[in-house]
Structure formats: structure tokens, C-alpha cells
C-alpha positions in Angstrom: 18.0 26.8 17.1 18.2 30.6 16.5 19.5 30.6 12.9 17.1 31.0 10.0 17.7 28.6 7.1 18.9 30.3 4.0 16.7 30.8 1.0 18.1 27.8 -0.9 17.2 25.5 2.0 13.7 27.0 2.3 13.2 26.6 -1.4 14.3 22.9 -1.3 11.9 22.2 1.6 8.9 24.3 0.7 8.9 27.0 -2.0 10.1 25.2 -5.1 9.6 21.6 -3.9 6.9 19.8 -5.8 4.8 16.7 -5.5 6.4 14.4 -8.0 4.4 12.2 -10.4 7.3 10.7 -12.2 10.8 9.6 -11.2 14.1 9.1 -12.9 15.4 5.5 -13.2 17.8 6.1 -10.3 17.8 3.9 -7.3 17.4 5.0 -3.7 19.8 3.1 -1.5 18.8 1.3 1.8 21.3 3.5 3.5 19.4 6.6 2.4 16.2 5.2 3.7 17.8 4.5 7.1 19.2 8.1 7.1 15.8 9.3 6.3 14.3 7.5 9.3 17.1 8.8 11.6 15.8 12.3 10.8 12.1 11.5 11.0 12.3 10.0 14.4 13.3 13.3 16.0 10.1 15.1 14.9 7.7 15.9 17.8 4.7 13.8 18.7 2.4 13.9 21.7 4.0 12.3 24.7 6.8 11.3 22.3 4.4 8.5 21.3 5.9 8.0 17.8 3.0 5.9 16.5 4.0 5.9 12.8 5.2 2.7 11.3 6.9 2.8 7.9 7.2 0.1 5.2 9.6 1.0 2.4 8.3 -0.9 -0.6 11.3 -1.4 -3.0 11.4 -5.0 -4.2 9.5 -6.4 -7.2 7.7 -8.8 -4.8 6.7 -6.0 -2.4 5.5 -3.8 -5.3 3.4 -6.8 -6.6 1.7 -7.0 -3.1 1.0 -3.2 -3.2 -0.3 -3.1 -6.8 -3.8 -4.4 -6.2 -4.5 -1.7 -3.6 -3.6 1.2 -5.8 -6.2 3.4 -7.5 -6.1 3.6 -11.3 -4.6 7.1 -11.3 -1.8 6.1 -8.9 -1.0 2.6 -10.1 1.6 3.1 -12.8 3.5 6.0 -11.3 3.7 4.2 -8.0 5.0 0.9 -9.4 7.6 3.0 -11.4 8.8 4.9 -8.4 12.1 3.6 -6.9 10.4 3.4 -3.4 6.9 3.8 -2.0 6.6 4.3 1.7 3.5 3.1 3.4 2.9 5.4 6.3 1.0 3.5 8.9 0.1 4.0 12.5 0.1 1.6 15.4 -3.2 1.6 17.3 -1.3 0.1 20.3 1.5 2.6 20.2 1.0 3.1 24.0 2.8 -0.2 24.6 6.1 1.6 23.8 5.4 4.6 26.1 7.2 3.2 29.2 10.4 3.4 27.0 9.5 6.6 25.0 8.0 8.6 27.8 9.5 7.1 31.0 9.1 9.9 33.5 5.4 9.2 34.0 2.9 6.5 33.4 1.7 7.8 30.0 0.7 4.3 29.0 -2.2 4.5 31.4 -3.5 7.5 29.6 -4.3 5.3 26.6 -5.4 2.1 28.2 -8.8 0.7 27.3 -10.5 0.1 23.9 -8.4 0.6 20.9 -10.9 3.1 19.5 -9.9 5.5 22.2 -6.3 5.6 21.0 -7.0 5.7 17.3 -7.3 9.5 17.0 -4.0 10.1 18.7 -2.3 7.4 16.7 -3.7 8.8 13.4 -2.9 12.4 14.2 0.6 11.9 15.4 1.3 9.3 12.7 0.2 11.8 10.2 2.7 14.3 11.6 5.4 11.8 11.3 4.4 11.2 7.7 4.8 14.9 7.0 8.2 14.9 8.7 9.2 12.1 6.3 8.3 14.3 3.3 10.4 17.2 4.6 13.2 14.9 5.7 13.3 13.3 2.2 13.5 16.8 0.6 16.3 17.8 3.1 18.3 14.7 2.0 17.9 15.5 -1.7 15.1 13.1 -2.5 11.7 14.0 -4.1 8.4 12.9 -2.7 5.0 12.2 -4.1 2.5 11.8 -1.3 -1.0 10.4 -2.1 -4.1 8.8 -0.6 -5.4 7.1 -3.7 -5.4 3.5 -2.5 -7.5 0.9 -0.7 -6.3 0.9 2.9 -8.0 -2.4 3.7 -6.0 -4.1 0.9 -2.8 -2.5 2.1 -3.5 -3.6 5.7 -4.2 -7.1 4.6 -1.0 -7.3 2.5 1.4 -5.6 4.8 0.0 -5.4 8.3 -2.2 -8.5 8.7 -2.3 -9.8 12.3 -0.9 -6.5 13.7 -2.3 -3.4 15.3 -1.0 -1.2 12.5 -3.2 0.5 10.0 -2.2 2.3 6.8 -2.7 6.1 6.5 -1.1 7.3 3.2 1.6 6.5 0.7 4.6 8.5 -0.4 6.6 7.7 -3.5 10.3 8.6 -3.2 13.1 9.0 -5.6 14.6 11.6 -7.9 11.8 13.5 -9.6 11.5 13.7 -13.4 10.3 17.3 -14.0 8.5 16.1 -17.2 5.9 14.6 -15.0 5.1 17.8 -13.1 1.7 19.5 -13.5 1.6 23.4 -13.5 2.1 24.8 -10.0 -1.3 25.3 -8.3 -2.1 28.3 -6.2 -2.1 28.5 -2.4 -4.4 30.5 -0.1 -3.2 33.9 1.1 -2.6 34.4 4.8 -5.8 36.3 5.3 -7.8 33.5 3.7 -6.3 30.7 5.8 -5.1 32.3 9.1 -5.6 35.0 11.6 -3.7 36.5 14.5 -5.7 37.1 17.6 
């Protein structure tokens, strides 16, 4: 882990990568989505808890289930995207800890009311969603993450009867640059960070 990625890789992951609002009419194969998850699963989470759960919405039937939950500004572009990933988090993620973190009783850390686990599930599931965006870019896909949707409707349509809650959505595919907005500024180091 001592090699710095070259500029082309850093550009693809961060500097020239863009949030996509439109996608080419080019499919994303199931094998690509499986390869994507195979990268995402290696990203670090607290106690290896891995609380994120992913639904890859591809079929017309699944898109029809998702459509009523989308905000007006995200509706058309999401239905036109080859894939939309629902990034969810399992509020009972601790049930998997005997397998995921076997060297101690980490499950006991999270026993009790579900509300006591929610923050950890949300935080670490959000990390995994960010890993998904970077992994998609690393595999040559473009991403359009968003939060303009009704989580209660998504949960009802996709997670009813489970302990999984939706967090955010990510459209995936091959970006159409005609849908890009002008690049927005970012904060300088001294505005957002300090070294103590």
C-alpha cells in the first residue's frame, strides 16, 4: 500500500469525476454490479459491521416501484438511468457480527433497542455508499448520488417487513456529458480543515 496512484487514476476517482445527471443508453451488466460489490465490501466499517444493504434497480418493474418515491427534480433522470442503487442500512446489522467480527462478542455491544444501533448503522452504511461511488468510478462507471426522494415510500416498496432503511440513491451508468452542470467550487484547505 505504499504506491501513490497516478494522476489519471486520481482524476478518474476525484478531480475530473462528476456527478452525472444524464446517462447514455448503454446497459450496465449484472456482472459489473457484482464486481462493484466485490470492491465495496472491502471498505472499512466499525467492527467490520458492514451494515449497508444495496438494491440495484434495473428492471422496468423495479423502476415503476421506485418512481412514486422520487422528487420531481430527480424523477425523469433516475428512471432514464441504466441502474439506480438504493443504499440502505440494516438496523439489526449486529446479528451478522459473530461472523464478521468473530474474535470478540461485538454483537453484545449493540444489543438492546434498535434506536441505539441506528447511528452506527447509518454512519457506516453511508461510508459504504461512498465506497460504492468510488468503486463505480474505478470500474469505469459514472455515478449520480442524490437524496431527493421519499425514504418512507422506498422503504415500503423495497424493504417492507425488514429492518433495513433507505439512506440515499445513486444512479449508475455511462455519463452523458451534455447533462453536466458547470463545475462548482470547493472549499480551500484553510476553510475546511486545520492541522493541530
